[in-house]
C-alpha positions in Angstrom: -5.3 -34.3 118.0 -6.8 -32.9 114.8 -9.0 -35.0 112.6 -7.2 -36.8 109.7 -8.9 -37.8 106.5 -8.7 -41.4 105.5 -5.8 -42.5 103.4 -8.1 -43.1 100.4 -8.9 -39.5 100.3 -5.5 -38.0 100.5 -2.1 -38.1 102.3 -1.4 -41.2 104.4 -2.0 -40.5 108.1 1.3 -42.1 108.9 3.1 -39.6 106.7 1.3 -36.6 108.3 2.0 -37.9 111.8 5.7 -38.6 111.5 6.3 -35.4 109.5 4.9 -33.6 112.5 7.0 -35.6 115.0 10.3 -35.0 113.1 9.6 -31.3 112.4 8.6 -30.7 116.0 11.7 -32.4 117.5 14.0 -30.5 115.2 12.5 -27.1 115.5 11.1 -26.9 119.0 13.1 -29.3 121.2 16.6 -29.5 119.6 18.2 -30.2 123.0 15.4 -32.3 124.5 14.6 -34.6 121.6 14.3 -38.4 121.8 17.9 -38.7 120.8 19.7 -35.7 119.5 23.2 -34.4 118.9 24.6 -31.4 117.0 27.9 -31.9 115.1 28.6 -28.6 113.5 25.8 -28.1 111.0 24.7 -31.8 111.1 21.6 -32.5 113.2 20.4 -36.0 114.1 17.1 -37.2 115.5 16.0 -40.8 116.1 12.4 -41.8 116.4 11.3 -45.2 117.6 8.2 -46.7 116.0 7.2 -48.8 119.0 3.6 -50.0 119.1 2.2 -47.0 117.4 -0.4 -48.2 114.9 0.8 -45.7 112.4 4.4 -46.8 112.5 5.9 -48.5 109.5 9.4 -48.9 111.0 11.0 -49.9 114.2 13.5 -47.0 114.1 13.8 -43.8 112.0 17.0 -41.7 111.8 16.8 -38.3 110.3 19.9 -36.3 109.5 19.6 -32.6 108.5 22.7 -31.0 106.9 22.7 -27.2 106.7 25.3 -25.4 104.7 25.6 -22.6 102.1 27.1 -24.4 99.1 24.5 -27.1 98.9 24.0 -29.2 95.8 23.2 -32.6 97.2 19.7 -33.9 97.0 17.6 -35.1 99.9 16.8 -38.8 100.0 15.5 -41.7 102.0 16.8 -45.3 102.3 16.0 -48.3 104.4 18.4 -50.4 106.3 19.7 -53.3 104.1 19.8 -55.5 107.2 16.3 -56.6 106.6 12.6 -56.4 107.0 10.9 -57.1 110.3 8.6 -60.0 109.2 7.1 -60.4 112.7 5.8 -56.9 112.8 5.5 -56.4 109.1 7.5 -53.2 108.9 10.9 -51.8 108.1 13.5 -52.5 110.7 15.2 -49.1 110.2 14.9 -46.2 107.7 17.1 -43.2 107.2 16.1 -39.8 105.9 18.8 -37.3 104.9 17.7 -33.6 104.3 20.2 -31.3 102.7 19.4 -27.6 102.6 20.8 -24.1 102.8 20.2 -22.1 106.0 17.6 -19.9 104.1 15.7 -23.1 103.1 14.9 -24.2 106.6 11.3 -22.9 106.3 10.7 -25.7 103.8 11.8 -28.4 106.1 8.3 -29.7 106.6 7.9 -30.3 102.8 11.2 -32.1 102.4 10.5 -34.4 105.4 7.0 -35.3 104.1 8.3 -35.9 100.6 10.9 -38.4 101.7 8.5 -40.0 104.2 6.0 -40.5 101.5 8.6 -42.4 99.4 9.4 -44.6 102.4 5.7 -45.3 103.2 5.0 -46.3 99.6 7.9 -48.8 99.6 6.6 -50.1 102.9 3.1 -50.7 101.5 4.5 -52.5 98.5 6.3 -55.0 100.7 3.6 -55.2 103.3 1.0 -56.0 100.6 3.4 -58.4 99.0 3.5 -56.5 95.7 7.3 -56.5 95.8 9.7 -58.5 97.9 12.2 -56.9 100.2 15.2 -58.2 98.3 13.7 -57.0 95.0 13.1 -53.5 96.4 16.6 -53.4 98.0 18.3 -54.3 94.7 16.6 -51.5 92.8 18.4 -48.2 92.2 15.2 -46.3 92.8 11.6 -46.9 92.1 11.8 -44.6 89.1 15.3 -45.0 87.8 17.1 -47.7 85.9 20.8 -48.4 85.0 20.0 -47.7 81.4 18.4 -44.3 82.2 21.4 -43.4 84.3 23.8 -44.2 81.5 21.9 -42.1 79.0 21.5 -39.3 81.5 25.3 -39.1 81.8 25.5 -38.5 78.1 23.5 -35.3 78.2 24.0 -34.0 81.8 26.0 -31.1 80.4 23.2 -30.1 78.1 21.0 -27.6 80.0 17.8 -28.1 78.0 17.9 -31.9 78.1 18.8 -31.8 81.8 15.8 -29.7 82.6 13.5 -31.8 80.5 14.7 -35.0 82.2 14.1 -33.3 85.6 10.6 -32.4 84.5 9.9 -36.0 83.5 11.1 -37.1 86.9 8.8 -34.6 88.6 5.8 -36.0 86.6 6.4 -39.7 87.4 3.7 -41.1 89.6 5.9 -41.8 92.6 7.2 -38.2 92.5 3.8 -36.6 92.0 2.4 -38.4 95.0 5.4 -37.4 97.2 5.0 -33.8 96.0 1.3 -33.8 96.9 2.4 -34.7 100.4 4.9 -31.8 100.3 2.2 -29.4 99.1 0.1 -30.4 102.1 2.9 -29.5 104.4 3.5 -26.2 102.5 -0.1 -25.3 103.1 0.4 -25.9 106.9 3.2 -23.4 106.7 0.9 -20.7 105.2 -1.1 -18.6 107.6 -4.1 -18.2 105.3 -6.9 -15.6 105.7 -10.2 -15.6 103.8 -8.8 -12.9 101.5 -5.6 -15.0 100.9 -7.8 -17.8 99.6 -9.8 -15.5 97.4 -6.7 -14.0 96.0 -5.3 -17.5 95.1 -2.4 -17.4 97.6 -2.0 -21.2 97.2 -0.8 -20.5 93.7 2.4 -19.2 95.2 3.3 -22.5 96.7 6.7 -23.8 95.6 5.3 -27.0 94.1 2.4 -25.3 92.5 4.8 -22.9 90.8 7.1 -25.8 89.7 4.3 -27.5 87.7 3.1 -24.2 86.3 6.6 -23.6 85.1 6.7 -26.9 83.3 3.5 -26.0 81.4 4.8 -22.6 80.4 8.4 -23.5 79.5 8.4 -26.9 77.9 6.7 -26.1 74.5 9.6 -23.7 73.5 12.2 -26.0 75.0 10.9 -29.1 73.1 10.5 -27.2 69.8 14.1 -26.0 70.1 15.6 -29.5 70.1 17.8 -30.3 67.2 17.9 -33.8 65.6 20.9 -34.9 67.8 19.3 -33.8 71.0 16.0 -35.3 70.1 17.6 -38.7 69.2 19.4 -38.7 72.6 16.4 -37.7 74.6 14.3 -40.3 72.7 16.6 -43.0 73.9 16.1 -41.7 77.5 12.3 -41.7 77.1 12.3 -45.2 75.6 14.1 -46.5 78.7 11.7 -44.9 81.1 8.2 -45.7 82.2 6.7 -43.2 79.8 8.1 -45.0 76.7 4.7 -45.0 75.0 4.9 -41.3 74.2 8.0 -42.0 72.0 7.8 -41.9 68.3 10.5 -42.3 65.6 8.7 -39.4 63.8 10.4 -36.2 65.2 7.3 -34.1 64.8 5.0 -36.6 66.5 7.5 -37.2 69.3 7.8 -33.4 70.0 4.0 -33.1 70.0 3.7 -36.1 72.4 6.3 -34.6 74.7 4.6 -31.2 74.8 1.2 -32.8 75.5 2.6 -35.0 78.2 4.2 -32.1 80.1 1.0 -30.1 79.8 -1.6 -32.7 80.8 0.4 -34.3 83.6 1.3 -30.9 85.1 -2.4 -29.7 84.9 -3.4 -32.8 86.8 -1.0 -31.8 89.6 -2.4 -28.3 89.7 -5.9 -29.8 90.1 -4.6 -32.1 92.9 -3.1 -29.1 94.6 -6.5 -27.4 94.8 -7.9 -30.6 96.3 -5.0 -30.6 98.8 -6.2 -27.1 99.9 -9.6 -28.6 100.8 -8.0 -31.5 102.6 -5.8 -29.2 104.6 -8.7 -27.0 105.6 -10.9 -30.0 106.5 -8.1 -31.5 108.7 -8.1 -28.3 110.7 -11.9 -28.0 111.0 -11.8 -24.8 109.0 -14.2 -25.8 106.2 -17.4 -27.8 106.2 -18.3 -27.5 102.5 -16.4 -26.1 99.5 -16.5 -26.2 95.7 -12.9 -25.4 95.4 -12.0 -28.4 93.2 -14.9 -27.8 90.8 -13.9 -25.8 87.7 -17.1 -23.7 87.6 -16.3 -22.3 91.1 -12.7 -21.4 90.7 -13.4 -17.7 91.0 -16.1 -17.8 93.6 -15.6 -16.6 97.1 -15.6 -19.3 99.7 -17.9 -17.8 102.3 -17.6 -20.7 104.7 -13.9 -20.2 105.4 -13.3 -18.3 108.6 -11.9 -14.9 108.3 -8.4 -15.8 109.5 -6.4 -18.8 110.3 -4.0 -18.7 113.2 -1.8 -21.1 115.1 -1.6 -23.5 112.3 1.4 -25.3 113.6 0.1 -28.9 113.7 3.0 -30.1 115.8 1.6 -28.2 118.8 -1.7 -30.1 118.4 -0.3 -33.6 117.7 2.5 -33.7 120.3 1.3 -34.0 123.8 
């Protein structure tokens, strides 16, 4: 088994571990999994938590739906039947992954993203920061009934819809889950020394997403008319970033542009650190300056010339 960094330094070990388990069972042993069936394009896998010290559930069910006209989002939810107080973990959690057939290569990222959400909810209850009933009654950890109502008023406005999605991507809970997804996307890459020198990590799906936010939002925000700005202002005031709102249109626009830029830049920095964590986990790097601004263009001589057989599931599954 490869070395995992401590949770304080990066992705929770439990998220890494169970992402590998689920991906491995789906990709490599579809007919020999723990419990598996294939119903048309619906695939089901059940994993038991057991006595594994990394488990935060008694049972996990993953459903993967593959079809061409796919508009449904992936998500996770926990069984409303309850919390296992004796073992201090979820009794049962459910992960649903929706994707088109050509999106299967990103399965690792989607699993890790949803597992990270589940793990954070588990930690909130286990550490008694939030009760199970309180968590169960929330719509999501980032959404509110008021935000949903306002969203429905502008869901047909392309610009406001995109801006609301960008705000969602930049909320803390989503950023942390996306960092987990970035880590798995790095696993999917077969990096060489030259790939790193050429900045191949900048082509990662999540890296490009936050770079797009930086590049597109200034013009988008500046283009908002008074009616759009008033409606979006209501949405922001109902969210967790309500402090950036201002009744002054010019100030509010400036705050929005600055928010999108600074929060996205933070994610790009974290993605560079995730590259170091990934390489460290696989014993490919002993020392690097990759997350230090002054060394962004330096060649990392200590990275081996090529990276092969990066499929972690083959190392973690005995």
